[in-house]
DRENNUKE-182523 format. One line per field, with one value per residue (C-alpha): residue number from 0; chain; x, z, y. Coordinates in steps of 0.5 Angstrom, whole numbers, plus 500, padded with zeros to 3 digits. Layout:
// residues N
k	NUM;...
c	A;...
xx	X;...
zz	Z;...
yy	Y;...
// end
This chain:
// residues 428
k	0;1;2;3;4;5;6;7;8;9;10;11;12;13;14;15;16;17;18;19;20;21;22;23;24;25;26;27;28;29;30;31;32;33;34;35;36;37;38;39;40;41;42;43;44;45;46;47;48;49;50;51;52;53;54;55;56;57;58;59;60;61;62;63;64;65;66;67;68;69;70;71;72;73;74;75;76;77;78;79;80;81;82;83;84;85;86;87;88;89;90;91;92;93;94;95;96;97;98;99;100;101;102;103;104;105;106;107;108;109;110;111;112;113;114;115;116;117;118;119;120;121;122;123;124;125;126;127;128;129;130;131;132;133;134;135;136;137;138;139;140;141;142;143;144;145;146;147;148;149;150;151;152;153;154;155;156;157;158;159;160;161;162;163;164;165;166;167;168;169;170;171;172;173;174;175;176;177;178;179;180;181;182;183;184;185;186;187;188;189;190;191;192;193;194;195;196;197;198;199;200;201;202;203;204;205;206;207;208;209;210;211;212;213;214;215;216;217;218;219;220;221;222;223;224;225;226;227;228;229;230;231;232;233;234;235;236;237;238;239;240;241;242;243;244;245;246;247;248;249;250;251;252;253;254;255;256;257;258;259;260;261;262;263;264;265;266;267;268;269;270;271;272;273;274;275;276;277;278;279;280;281;282;283;284;285;286;287;288;289;290;291;292;293;294;295;296;297;298;299;300;301;302;303;304;305;306;307;308;309;310;311;312;313;314;315;316;317;318;319;320;321;322;323;324;325;326;327;328;329;330;331;332;333;334;335;336;337;338;339;340;341;342;343;344;345;346;347;348;349;350;351;352;353;354;355;356;357;358;359;360;361;362;363;364;365;366;367;368;369;370;371;372;373;374;375;376;377;378;379;380;381;382;383;384;385;386;387;388;389;390;391;392;393;394;395;396;397;398;399;400;401;402;403;404;405;406;407;408;409;410;411;412;413;414;415;416;417;418;419;420;421;422;423;424;425;426;427
c	A;A;A;A;A;A;A;A;A;A;A;A;A;A;A;A;A;A;A;A;A;A;A;A;A;A;A;A;A;A;A;A;A;A;A;A;A;A;A;A;A;A;A;A;A;A;A;A;A;A;A;A;A;A;A;A;A;A;A;A;A;A;A;A;A;A;A;A;A;A;A;A;A;A;A;A;A;A;A;A;A;A;A;A;A;A;A;A;A;A;A;A;A;A;A;A;A;A;A;A;A;A;A;A;A;A;A;A;A;A;A;A;A;A;A;A;A;A;A;A;A;A;A;A;A;A;A;A;A;A;A;A;A;A;A;A;A;A;A;A;A;A;A;A;A;A;A;A;A;A;A;A;A;A;A;A;A;A;A;A;A;A;A;A;A;A;A;A;A;A;A;A;A;A;A;A;A;A;A;A;A;A;A;A;A;A;A;A;A;A;A;A;A;A;A;A;A;A;A;A;A;A;A;A;A;A;A;A;A;A;A;A;A;A;A;A;A;A;A;A;A;A;A;A;A;A;A;A;A;A;A;A;A;A;A;A;A;A;A;A;A;A;A;A;A;A;A;A;A;A;A;A;A;A;A;A;A;A;A;A;A;A;A;A;A;A;A;A;A;A;A;A;A;A;A;A;A;A;A;A;A;A;A;A;A;A;A;A;A;A;A;A;A;A;A;A;A;A;A;A;A;A;A;A;A;A;A;A;A;A;A;A;A;A;A;A;A;A;A;A;A;A;A;A;A;A;A;A;A;A;A;A;A;A;A;A;A;A;A;A;A;A;A;A;A;A;A;A;A;A;A;A;A;A;A;A;A;A;A;A;A;A;A;A;A;A;A;A;A;A;A;A;A;A;A;A;A;A;A;A;A;A;A;A;A;A;A;A;A;A;A;A;A;A;A;A;A;A;A;A;A;A;A;A;A;A;A;A;A;A;A;A;A;A;A;A;A;A;A;A;A;A;A;A;A;A;A;A
xx	662;667;667;674;671;666;670;677;683;683;678;679;677;675;682;683;688;688;685;685;678;679;682;677;670;672;667;662;656;657;652;653;651;649;649;651;652;648;642;637;634;641;643;637;639;646;646;641;645;651;647;645;652;655;650;651;658;658;654;660;657;661;658;661;658;662;660;659;659;655;658;660;666;672;672;665;666;671;668;662;666;669;662;662;665;666;670;668;670;675;672;676;673;667;666;666;661;657;657;655;649;647;648;644;639;639;635;635;639;640;640;643;644;646;650;651;658;659;657;650;644;640;636;636;632;637;634;627;629;634;629;624;630;634;638;639;636;634;641;643;636;635;628;622;620;615;610;610;610;603;600;594;588;585;579;574;570;569;568;569;575;578;584;590;585;585;592;594;597;596;600;599;598;600;596;599;594;590;584;587;592;589;594;591;584;585;589;584;578;583;586;579;577;583;582;575;577;583;578;573;578;579;584;584;582;589;590;589;590;591;590;595;593;596;590;589;584;579;573;577;580;573;570;576;576;568;571;575;573;579;582;586;591;587;587;589;595;600;606;604;603;609;613;611;612;619;621;618;622;615;617;611;604;600;605;603;608;606;609;609;605;612;613;618;617;616;615;616;614;608;604;606;606;598;597;600;596;589;586;591;593;600;599;603;607;614;619;621;628;624;619;615;617;611;607;612;618;621;624;627;625;629;626;629;631;635;640;643;638;638;632;630;625;620;614;613;615;609;608;612;618;617;616;623;626;623;625;633;633;629;635;640;636;635;642;644;639;640;648;647;642;647;653;648;649;645;645;649;644;636;632;626;623;618;612;608;608;608;610;616;619;618;622;627;628;628;634;638;636;633;626;625;621;624;620;626;628;633;637;641;643;641;644;639;643;648;650;646;649;647;651;650;652;658;655;651;643;642;645;641;638;638;641;648;648;645;650;656;652;652;659;662;658;661;668;667;669;663;663;659;654;651;643;640;637;631;630;624
zz	543;546;553;554;551;556;562;561;560;567;572;579;582;589;592;588;583;576;571;564;561;554;556;562;558;551;548;555;556;561;566;569;576;579;586;593;600;603;599;602;596;593;599;598;591;591;594;589;584;587;586;579;577;580;577;570;571;574;567;563;560;559;564;568;572;573;579;578;585;588;594;597;601;598;604;604;596;598;603;599;593;597;598;590;586;580;577;579;575;580;585;583;576;578;571;568;573;572;564;564;569;564;558;560;563;570;575;581;584;584;576;572;565;561;555;549;547;542;547;545;550;551;556;561;566;568;576;573;569;574;579;574;573;579;576;570;565;560;560;556;557;550;550;545;539;542;537;541;548;545;544;540;545;548;551;548;553;560;559;551;548;541;537;534;529;534;533;526;521;526;529;537;543;549;556;562;567;574;577;584;581;581;575;571;573;571;564;562;560;556;552;551;547;543;541;539;535;532;530;527;521;515;515;522;522;522;529;536;543;548;556;560;567;574;578;584;582;577;579;579;572;570;573;570;563;562;561;555;548;546;547;553;555;559;567;568;564;569;566;559;563;567;561;557;562;563;556;555;561;565;571;573;571;567;561;554;549;541;537;529;525;525;533;533;539;536;542;549;553;549;554;554;546;547;552;548;542;544;538;536;529;530;532;533;536;534;539;537;537;541;546;551;558;560;558;556;560;555;549;543;547;553;560;563;569;564;560;560;557;554;556;554;559;555;559;559;552;547;541;536;540;542;535;533;539;536;529;532;536;532;527;532;536;530;528;534;535;527;529;535;531;525;530;534;541;545;544;548;550;549;548;551;551;556;553;560;567;570;576;573;569;576;580;575;575;583;583;578;582;577;581;577;570;566;559;555;554;558;557;561;561;567;568;574;574;580;584;579;576;571;566;564;557;557;557;563;564;561;554;548;545;538;533;534;541;542;537;541;548;545;543;549;553;549;550;557;557;561;569;573;578;583;583;590;592;596;595;593
yy	470;465;463;466;473;472;470;472;468;465;462;460;453;452;452;459;456;459;455;457;459;456;449;448;450;447;442;443;445;451;454;461;461;468;467;470;468;473;471;466;463;462;458;454;452;451;444;442;445;441;434;436;437;431;427;429;429;422;420;422;428;434;440;445;451;458;462;469;472;478;478;484;482;477;473;472;470;465;461;461;458;453;449;448;443;448;454;461;468;471;476;482;482;486;490;483;481;487;486;479;481;486;481;476;480;478;482;477;471;466;465;460;461;455;456;451;449;454;460;460;460;454;457;463;459;454;454;452;447;444;444;440;435;435;428;431;426;431;434;439;442;444;447;444;448;454;451;444;448;452;445;443;443;449;452;456;457;454;447;447;444;446;443;446;450;455;457;454;459;465;470;469;474;470;473;471;473;471;473;475;480;487;490;484;485;493;491;485;490;494;488;485;492;492;485;486;492;488;482;487;489;485;480;479;471;470;473;469;471;465;466;463;462;463;462;458;454;452;456;462;460;459;466;470;466;468;476;474;473;469;462;459;454;449;450;443;443;445;443;446;453;453;451;457;462;459;459;466;469;471;474;477;478;481;479;479;476;476;470;470;464;460;460;466;471;478;482;478;484;487;490;497;497;494;500;505;502;501;500;495;498;496;489;485;490;489;492;499;503;509;508;513;511;514;508;503;501;496;499;495;489;490;493;500;496;491;496;502;507;514;518;524;528;533;532;540;541;543;538;541;541;534;532;535;531;525;526;527;521;516;515;514;509;505;505;503;497;495;495;490;486;485;483;478;482;486;494;498;503;503;509;513;519;522;525;526;526;518;514;511;517;521;515;516;523;522;517;522;528;531;533;540;539;545;547;545;537;534;528;523;516;511;504;501;495;493;499;504;510;515;520;527;530;533;540;538;537;544;542;542;536;535;530;532;533;526;523;526;523;516;516;519;514;508;511;511;519;521;522;517;519;515;513;516;510;511;519;522
// end
């Protein structure tokens, strides 16, 4: 998409003058700055970004920043924008602001998404790259190939180094984890067993896992790494570990990312798939068009908190009814995923079922005021982004769930025909 398609026909300068988007951004690398005056980390990062912006521009580089404000009041937004030498999305365009947050998977602020001249994403982690290069010497911060970031030196057990033969020609799973992290400690033994089962099968020599540590010191790393049968990035190589986490968008641990032998990401968030497939029969865990929210919070490569999600609750249904719903849902979800991929964009919706009771589906039920679990399927569309909303089928929550009603629900959502209900934050 062009910058004008993303941002609209005009932007505002810090004096609130209209500036044509196309003319202002043509031929430039552009950073979308998601920020707000009430956000403490934003207030800390903005002066740093101003210095970098001025340094890059002073060097004669074609660079612009556009503020995508998250202030609640226009007066606060205007005062905040006056501190900045760059442009801004007009405050009243809240719908576009929300769609940009969804498109670029912004889950917290400040966030800085750096775009190339053609509107393609250079990096969604601009805050990190600017922090590492405040003078802008590496502008426009195009990332190195993933294979280069993975490197050629590894640890196979504490104190033992190995070379690129560890990863050459192999499908990889990068495991971001730490000794001090309780969820990591719980997941690691399960992943170890999956790895062992995977390695027992024929043709598994072209598979390797790599531990990317967030431990606090070498002793913790060594102690934790002894539990793992795979290789690791050396603990002392802090820059490589940090670069991998930034490049792969790691926001928390444990995170598991699978990568093909050509260095292309297969599944950025494969932990849920690994849990659901304990024996690794479906490795390298390609993203699916429909996932069970009871065990996996990501579907089609996106988290339920990042994208509007169609969820079919059927935890009280028998196996026959669950299978019937899945068979109706899968072709529709697959078609939506393939259409988005063909267009080079994100899907309008991601899709989940709920086959059994679990913490996350229960939380979603509660914020959508669906606290009774019936013995028939129920479907909703929920958007946790921004202010949060959910939608019911036009026939209500008791509407039948089949291929026709699912398709009608999707089309009604796309057309904007569905009533919006506010999420009940904090209830339940």
